C-alpha positions in Angstrom: 100.0 152.1 19.9 103.3 154.3 20.4 103.5 155.5 23.5 106.9 157.4 24.4 108.5 156.3 21.1 108.0 152.3 21.9 105.3 149.9 21.3 102.8 148.8 23.7 100.1 146.1 23.3 97.1 147.8 24.5 95.0 144.8 25.0 97.9 143.2 26.7 98.1 146.3 29.1 94.4 146.0 29.8 94.6 142.1 30.6 97.4 142.9 33.0 95.5 145.6 34.4 92.7 143.1 35.2 95.0 140.3 36.6 96.7 142.7 39.1 93.3 144.2 40.1 92.0 140.8 40.9 95.0 139.5 42.8 94.6 142.7 44.9 90.8 142.1 45.5 91.1 138.3 46.1 94.4 139.0 48.7 92.4 141.6 50.7 89.1 139.7 50.6 90.9 136.2 52.1 92.9 138.6 54.5 89.5 140.3 55.7 87.6 136.9 56.0 90.5 136.0 58.5 90.4 139.4 60.3 86.7 138.8 60.8 87.0 135.4 61.9 89.6 136.7 64.7 87.9 139.5 65.8 84.6 137.5 66.7 86.2 134.8 68.5 89.2 136.1 70.6 88.7 139.1 73.0 92.3 139.8 73.1 92.3 140.6 69.2 89.2 142.6 69.5 90.9 144.8 72.5 93.8 145.3 70.2 91.9 145.9 67.1 89.8 148.5 69.0 92.9 150.0 69.9 94.0 150.6 66.4 90.7 150.7 64.8 91.7 153.9 62.5 94.0 151.5 60.7 91.0 149.2 59.6 87.9 151.4 59.5 87.8 151.6 55.9 87.6 147.4 55.5 83.7 147.0 56.0 82.6 149.3 53.6 85.5 148.3 51.2 84.3 144.2 51.5 80.6 145.0 51.1 81.2 146.8 47.9 83.2 144.6 46.6 81.9 141.2 47.4 79.3 142.4 44.8 82.2 142.9 42.1 82.7 140.5 39.4 86.4 139.4 40.4 84.6 138.0 43.4 81.9 136.4 41.1 79.3 138.7 42.2 77.0 141.1 39.8 76.8 144.4 40.7 74.4 144.9 37.9 71.7 142.9 40.1 73.1 143.4 43.2 74.1 139.5 43.7 77.0 138.0 45.5 77.4 134.5 46.9 76.2 133.5 50.5 79.6 133.1 51.5 80.6 136.7 50.4 77.8 137.9 51.9 78.4 136.1 55.4 82.0 137.5 55.2 80.9 141.1 54.6 78.6 140.8 57.6 81.1 139.2 59.7 83.4 142.5 59.1 80.7 144.8 59.7 79.9 142.6 62.9 83.4 143.5 63.9 83.2 147.1 63.4 79.9 147.3 65.4 81.9 145.3 68.0 84.7 147.8 68.1 82.6 151.1 68.0 79.7 150.9 70.6 78.7 154.4 69.8 75.6 154.2 67.5 76.5 157.7 66.0 79.7 156.0 64.7 78.0 152.8 63.6 75.4 154.9 61.5 78.2 156.3 59.7 79.0 153.0 58.3 78.2 153.3 54.5 77.2 150.0 53.7 76.2 149.1 50.0 72.2 149.9 49.4 71.3 146.6 47.9 68.3 147.3 45.3 65.3 144.9 43.7 66.1 144.9 39.9 63.2 144.6 38.1 62.2 145.3 34.1 58.9 146.7 32.9 57.7 145.8 29.3 55.1 147.9 27.6 53.8 148.6 24.6 54.1 145.3 22.9 51.1 144.3 20.2 51.2 140.7 22.1 49.8 142.3 25.4 50.2 139.2 27.6 53.8 139.8 27.2 53.5 143.2 28.8 53.9 143.7 32.4 56.3 143.5 35.5 59.2 141.0 35.2 61.0 139.7 38.4 64.9 139.1 38.8 64.7 135.1 38.6 68.4 134.4 39.2 70.8 132.4 36.4 70.4 129.4 34.3 72.2 126.3 35.8 75.1 124.8 34.3 74.0 122.5 31.3 70.5 124.1 30.8 71.6 124.4 27.1 74.3 125.4 25.0 72.7 128.6 24.0 72.7 130.3 27.6 75.5 130.6 30.3 75.1 131.0 34.0 76.5 134.5 34.4 73.9 136.6 32.9 70.8 137.4 34.7 67.0 136.6 33.6 63.8 138.0 34.4 60.1 136.4 34.2 56.5 137.0 34.9 53.4 134.7 34.8 50.3 135.4 33.1 47.3 133.3 32.5 49.6 130.3 33.2 52.0 131.2 30.8 55.4 131.9 32.1 57.4 134.6 29.9 61.3 135.1 30.5 63.6 138.0 29.5 66.9 136.4 28.6 70.0 136.5 26.8 70.7 133.8 24.3 73.7 133.1 22.1 72.3 132.3 18.5 73.9 130.3 15.5 76.2 132.9 14.4 77.8 133.1 17.9 76.3 136.4 18.6 74.2 137.3 21.5 70.3 138.3 21.2 68.0 138.8 24.0 64.6 137.4 23.9 61.0 137.3 25.3 60.1 134.0 25.0 58.2 131.1 26.8 60.9 128.6 27.3 61.3 124.9 26.9 63.3 122.3 28.8 66.4 123.6 26.4 66.3 127.3 26.8 67.3 129.3 23.4 66.6 126.3 21.3 63.7 126.0 18.3 61.7 124.6 21.3 60.8 127.8 22.6 57.7 130.0 21.8 59.9 133.5 21.0 57.8 136.4 21.0 60.3 139.5 20.7 63.9 139.8 20.2 66.9 142.4 20.4 68.9 143.3 17.4 71.9 140.8 17.2 75.6 141.3 18.7 74.1 142.4 22.2 77.0 141.1 24.5 75.6 143.6 27.3 74.9 141.9 30.4 71.8 143.7 31.0 68.8 143.8 28.1 68.5 146.7 25.7 65.9 149.3 26.2 65.4 149.7 22.4 65.8 148.0 19.0 63.3 145.4 19.6 61.8 143.3 16.7 58.9 140.9 16.5 59.0 137.1 16.3 56.4 135.0 14.4 54.7 134.2 17.2 54.0 137.8 18.4 52.1 140.7 17.1 53.3 144.3 16.1 54.6 146.7 17.6 57.9 145.7 19.1 57.7 146.4 23.1 59.5 149.1 25.1 61.7 148.3 28.1 62.4 150.1 31.0 64.6 148.6 34.2 63.8 149.7 37.6 65.9 149.6 40.8 63.8 149.9 43.8 65.2 149.3 47.7 64.2 145.8 49.0 61.7 145.4 51.5 62.8 145.5 55.2 61.6 142.1 55.7 64.4 140.7 53.0 67.1 138.8 54.2 70.3 140.3 53.2 72.1 137.4 52.7 69.7 135.6 50.5 72.0 136.1 47.4 72.2 134.0 44.3 75.6 132.8 42.9 76.4 134.3 39.9 78.4 131.5 38.5 79.3 127.6 38.9 82.6 125.7 39.4 81.8 123.5 36.2 80.9 125.9 33.7 82.2 125.0 30.2 85.3 126.2 28.8 83.4 128.1 26.0 81.5 130.1 28.6 84.8 130.9 30.7 86.1 132.1 27.5 82.9 134.2 26.7 83.1 135.6 30.1 86.6 136.8 29.6 85.8 138.8 26.5 82.7 140.3 28.5 84.9 141.1 31.4 87.4 143.3 29.4 84.5 145.2 28.0 83.8 146.3 31.6 80.7 143.8 32.4 79.8 142.0 35.4 81.4 138.3 34.1 83.7 136.4 36.7 87.3 136.5 35.8 88.3 133.4 33.3 89.5 130.4 35.2 92.7 130.3 33.2 93.4 134.0 34.6 92.6 132.9 37.9 95.1 129.7 37.9 97.5 132.4 36.7 96.6 134.8 39.5 97.1 131.9 42.0 100.6 130.6 41.1 101.8 134.2 40.8 100.3 135.1 44.2 102.1 132.0 45.4 105.3 132.9 43.6 105.4 136.6 45.0 104.4 135.3 48.5 107.1 132.8 48.7 109.7 135.6 47.8 108.5 137.7 50.2 108.8 135.1 52.9 111.7 134.2 51.9 113.2 137.9 52.1 111.5 138.0 55.7 113.5 135.0 56.7 116.7 136.4 55.4 116.0 139.9 57.2 115.0 137.9 60.6 118.6 136.0 60.4 120.2 139.2 59.9 118.5 140.7 63.0 119.3 137.7 65.1 123.1 137.8 64.2 123.3 141.2 65.0 121.6 141.0 68.2 123.8 138.2 69.2 126.9 140.9 67.9 125.5 143.2 70.0 124.0 141.5 73.1 126.6 138.5 73.5 126.1 134.7 73.5 122.6 133.9 72.3 122.7 130.1 73.7 120.6 129.9 76.9 122.7 126.5 78.3 126.0 128.1 77.8 128.4 129.7 80.8 129.1 132.8 78.7 125.3 133.4 78.3 124.8 133.1 81.8 127.5 135.3 82.9 126.3 137.7 80.2 122.9 137.9 81.8 124.6 138.5 85.5 126.8 141.0 84.0 
């Protein structure tokens, strides 16, 4: 587009914003992780932070919310994050509680309400398909070339048959959601497919309408409803599943980038992560260099203002006595 009389590449700007946001989120997360470790290990640090708690009171809610963010490999659609990110969030919350013993203050901490996401399928001609599908995590790396490790799936078992609601990449590289009895190679012609969505469905959650009938199923096609309820009090809040693996294929990584730019829940692309890391290291080095230069200037200024700085010199001793 043309903004202010100059040509602007809108996709480039969007990508730059994604990169800048990822840098910010990663930086704050790693600082918060170190922060929580210090608070919970050193009494002196706890006292110092308690004295200045107004400067970091925002951190527990921020870190709890953003550990579900796609930039930290979480999935806010189904409330999953890695175990390590969940532990960091709890570490920061514990630090907050340690510095705020007042129960009334503790109760004001607005942590993320974790919900249990289920899918209800009803109205299908093949009645065994109907029912409540429980969240079943993600496919493992290498399951097949047609599925990825960042899109959630749901399943239910009826009369010994396991039905799975999942997203598949078909031959023309478009995405389609299926309700199937999966084989050991999901997304292939070995599966028994009952119903499918319309093609070109890149959304990371299943579509509610537009389902069609496959050869093995009976008409009509089903209706889909996504239900989010609070988890049971006995559920472990750290029992979260990873949304991605380090050895994802390059194809999945590129496809994840495309979905992230559409505002979905996929992790940031690995190539961008490398770029983020190198850029962050470069900026960090420049900051450290400027800090050293300012420190040296301050030392020289103090030396001129206060006299000789060598503790072994007679002039320095005279300066102390004077």
